[in-house]
C-alpha positions, 0 to 999 in steps of 0.5 A: 704023509708025503706031502710033510716029508716033502715040506721038511725037505724044503725047509732045508733049502729055506736056510741057504735062501737070502732075505733078497730072494724071499722079498722078491718072491713075496712081492710077486706073490703079490702082485700075482694075486691082483693079477689073477684075481678074477680066477681067485673070485671065481673059486671063492664063489664055489665055495660061497654057493655052498655055503648058507648066507646066514652062516656066520662063517660066510663073512669070513669065506667071502673074498672081494677085489677089496679084500684081495687088494688088502691080502696083497698090500699086507704080503707087501708089507710083510716082505718090507720087514726086516727079516727075524732070522739071525737076530742076535737075541743076547751075547756075551764072553764068558770069563775063559774067553768063550763067546756066546751068542743066542740067536734067533732062528726058524721053527722049520716046518710050521702046521696051521689048521684053520676054518673058512678063511681064506685070506689065512692061505696069504698070510701064513705063506708070507710070514712063514716064508720071512721067517725062514719056515716052510708051511702046512696049510690045513684049511676047511673044506668050506674053503677048499676051491679058494685055498687051492688057488691061493696055493696054486698061485704060491708055488707057481710063484716059488717055482719061477724063483727056482725055490722048492714049491713044498715050502707052501704045501696045501694039505687034503682038506679031510680029517686024514690030513688033520690027524697026520699033521698033529702026530707027526712028531719030529718033522713037524715043529709046530702046529697053530689053530686058527678058528672055533674053540672046538677046534683048538680044543681038538687040536689040543687033544690030539696033538702029538706035537707042539701047539699055540693056541689062537683064535677063540675071543670071547671079548668085553667092554667094560663101560665104567662108572666115569666113561664118556658116553660119547666114546663109549658108544662107538667103541661098542658099535665098531667092536660089535658090529665092524666084522661079527665073524672075527676073534675080537668082536665084542661078545658082552658090555658091562655097563656100571649100575650108575650108569644105566640111563645111558644104556640106551645112548650106549646101544642106540646105534646097534639097531641099525644093524639089528644087533639081538641083545641079551640083557640083565634084568637091570640092563633090560629094564633101562632098555625097554622101550628105547630099543626094539622089542623084538631084538632085546631078550633076557639074558640066560646063564649061557649069554655069557661066556658064549663067543656069539659070532654073530650079530648078538652081544650080552650086557651085565650090569654091576655095581663096581670095577670090582665086580667088572673085574670078576665077571672078566675073570670068569668068562674071558678066553684072555684075547681082548678086553677093554674099559672105557673110563676117564678115571685114571685110577680105574684105567690103572686098575683094569689094565694092571688086573686084567689077565689077556693078551690084549688090554685096552683103554678107551679103544675099540677091541677090533684092534686086535689085530697083526696089521693094526699093530704094525706087523704086517700081518699075523698068523693068530692071536695067541691066547696063552703065554708060553712063547707067544702072547697077542698078535703073533707075526715075524718074531714069534715065528722064530725060536733061537740057539745058543752059538759058542766060540773059542780057542780050545778051551775045555771044561776041567769040572 
């Protein structure tokens, strides 16, 4: 595709841009977003009109004045952070006098494939530009008008500041563009999918360029025998209901058998949000008569290992921490897992043995977010182990090269 070639050319121009120029562009883009919020909201309303409000993606797609303010604020925070480019990661002088430096450098061109989340357009651009990368944005058709308006604002600001607008390129929403991006070996340095497990699997199976997997979150909270029930109730409610359509939302509550009497209390606030509980037999018995019957269903095998993205949650009863750890190991997507316990030993074992990008103790999984970690924004939450893990921000959007200097040294053997 010609657009991919143009992005590659534009990425070369970024090597000459100062951090001051980049800060000015990001600040101006954030201000322009707020100045033109009525246009953005109108474009977003057109996208929303084509989607069923009961679709879990609807909340992801929806933009509001408050969300636009958050997007602009995140962009300004990214602008204020130190540039990750040029950091010296290691340096030493070898015995022969050769001076060796390991230096952080941009990837070059990063492609992002994402679904109905137009805020990703601004997040990705800010992080890519600050880290010296051109970005190829491949949004879904559900959000195309919103994405086109946001990318248009970005490109106008880039041009205004004398920068090549192709450093931020929105590709067409069709499958052809996806295929071209995934096959752009030698042009695109990295592709990051953000969305459902189906999207991530498709990208992984069809890409000929490097991929970092992000997004799919099957998140658990384990309420231990020594858990504080007040903390547990608030953590479960927040993790499940803050935003059900995001990857850090709670999908399964694991409860120690000795604390089944506290289960109605732990779930008491969920009924106000009409959360349907898919409970195993001991949990179902404990909740019967204490939770709206129409919202109580017996768990089936498919209730576990499911990312609901909806007002639904499964409940599993266990007899020990070991059993809880086994359940998480079997069903986790390695995104975010939490324990509620006042036992230092239980917390220590949980933190050590749970294999996930983010492991919490007495904290809601809703905090798995680059902005909440102080990164300004995130390009996604990596659930794999190579190169990056957890919320990916500026440092993760760089690779490195070695620079070696000397005075004519040659290798004798």
